[in-house]
Phi, psi and omega in degrees: 000142175257119184245133176251131179239113166284141182076038186292343184265352184279182179298317180278314181306314180293330171292325176293316173305315179295316175301313182294322183284330178290344178265008178084011178284153173273123187244131168257114184263123175253127173210174175275351180287157187282343182270006178239176173293125183274142177186162187238112179302337183270354181257113183309317182292323171300309180305314184290317180299316186283324184287337180307130183082359176269152176270331187216134176245125179245128172258119178241031181268159172215141175287163177289154182305134181096350184241025187299337182291350172296332181304319181297317181289326181294314180294326177289327175293316178298318183297311180297319184284329189242003184282179189299337177265007180281172180269003184276000000 
């Protein structure tokens, strides 16, 4: 299975990446860091571009304290980029 993980360098994301790779899945790790595929989980174009060809998209991102309302918009962005009407 091809799995895309946003927030791959965080506490949760790194565990997801490790577990998925240990089970033999192909993992694309997305982070803002230079050693990973660069992408912005809050950018619908990045989500659509990076999710193409993957079976599963996992978001292990979290907003900064006080910006929790961004989770709703990010979920909507994922849905529009990866949903049934997308080109993926």
